[in-house]
C-alpha positions as CSV (number, residue, x, y, z in Angstrom):
1,N,0.0,0.0,0.0
2,E,2.4,2.6,-1.3
3,K,2.9,4.8,-4.3
4,S,6.4,4.9,-5.5
5,W,8.8,5.5,-8.4
6,Q,12.4,4.6,-9.1
7,L,15.0,6.1,-11.4
8,R,17.8,3.7,-12.1
9,Y,20.9,3.5,-14.4
10,D,22.7,0.2,-15.0
11,L,26.1,0.1,-16.7
12,D,27.9,-3.0,-18.0
13,L,31.6,-2.1,-17.9
14,A,32.6,-4.8,-20.4
15,A,32.1,-2.1,-23.1
16,Y,34.9,-0.2,-21.4
17,G,37.3,-3.1,-21.2
18,V,36.4,-4.6,-17.8
19,P,34.3,-7.8,-18.5
20,G,32.3,-9.0,-15.6
21,L,32.1,-5.6,-13.9
22,S,28.8,-3.8,-13.6
23,A,27.4,-0.8,-11.7
24,S,23.9,0.3,-10.8
25,L,22.9,3.7,-9.5
26,W,19.3,4.5,-8.3
27,H,17.0,6.9,-6.5
28,A,13.6,5.7,-5.3
29,K,10.8,7.6,-3.6
30,G,7.7,6.4,-1.9
31,W,4.7,8.2,-0.4
32,D,1.2,7.6,0.9
33,I,2.4,4.5,2.7
34,D,-0.5,2.9,4.5
35,G,0.6,0.4,7.1
36,T,-2.6,0.6,9.2
37,H,-3.6,-3.0,8.2
38,Y,-0.1,-4.5,8.1
39,D,0.5,-7.4,10.5
40,G,4.1,-8.2,9.7
41,D,5.6,-11.3,8.0
42,R,4.0,-14.7,8.0
43,D,5.2,-15.4,11.5
44,G,3.9,-12.1,12.8
45,R,7.3,-10.5,13.2
46,N,8.6,-7.4,11.4
47,R,11.8,-7.7,9.4
48,G,13.4,-4.7,7.7
49,Y,11.4,-1.6,7.1
50,N,8.6,-1.5,9.7
51,V,5.4,0.2,8.3
52,R,3.1,-1.1,10.9
53,G,0.6,1.6,11.9
54,L,2.0,4.2,9.5
55,D,-0.5,6.3,7.6
56,G,0.7,8.8,4.9
57,A,4.4,8.1,5.5
58,K,7.1,8.6,2.9
59,H,10.6,7.5,2.2
60,N,13.6,8.2,-0.1
61,E,16.4,5.9,-1.0
62,N,19.7,6.5,-3.0
63,G,22.0,3.6,-3.8
64,L,25.1,2.4,-5.7
65,M,25.8,-1.3,-6.4
66,L,29.0,-2.7,-7.9
67,A,29.1,-6.3,-9.0
68,Y,31.8,-8.5,-10.5
69,V,31.2,-11.9,-12.1
70,V,34.4,-14.0,-12.0
71,Q,35.4,-14.8,-15.6
72,S,37.5,-17.9,-15.2
73,G,39.0,-20.5,-12.9
74,R,37.5,-22.4,-10.0
75,L,35.2,-19.5,-9.1
76,K,34.0,-18.9,-12.6
77,D,30.5,-17.3,-12.6
78,A,30.7,-16.5,-8.9
79,V,29.3,-13.0,-8.2
80,L,31.0,-10.5,-5.8
81,R,28.7,-7.6,-5.0
82,T,28.7,-4.5,-2.8
83,I,25.9,-2.1,-2.1
84,V,26.0,1.3,-0.5
85,Y,22.7,3.0,0.0
86,N,21.0,5.7,2.1
87,H,17.4,5.3,3.2
88,R,15.4,8.0,4.9
89,A,11.8,7.6,6.1
90,S,9.2,9.4,8.1
């Protein structure tokens, strides 16, 4: 029960001579969050962003993700990923 939009840019750095490396940059915004009927997860506990009881709340998120897919060897196709983001909510 939320209205939201996200602007995201994904870049495959193979085109710049670094196969396996990719980057994602995004901004997301949500508003009119209605948590008045939210009871939590299946087991009744809240995990992550708690919206229980909120009415008309909003949030903003900015993030950067870098990922590398190993190209050869014993770890071929393994993915190493790091994410840095900022999340602010009412």
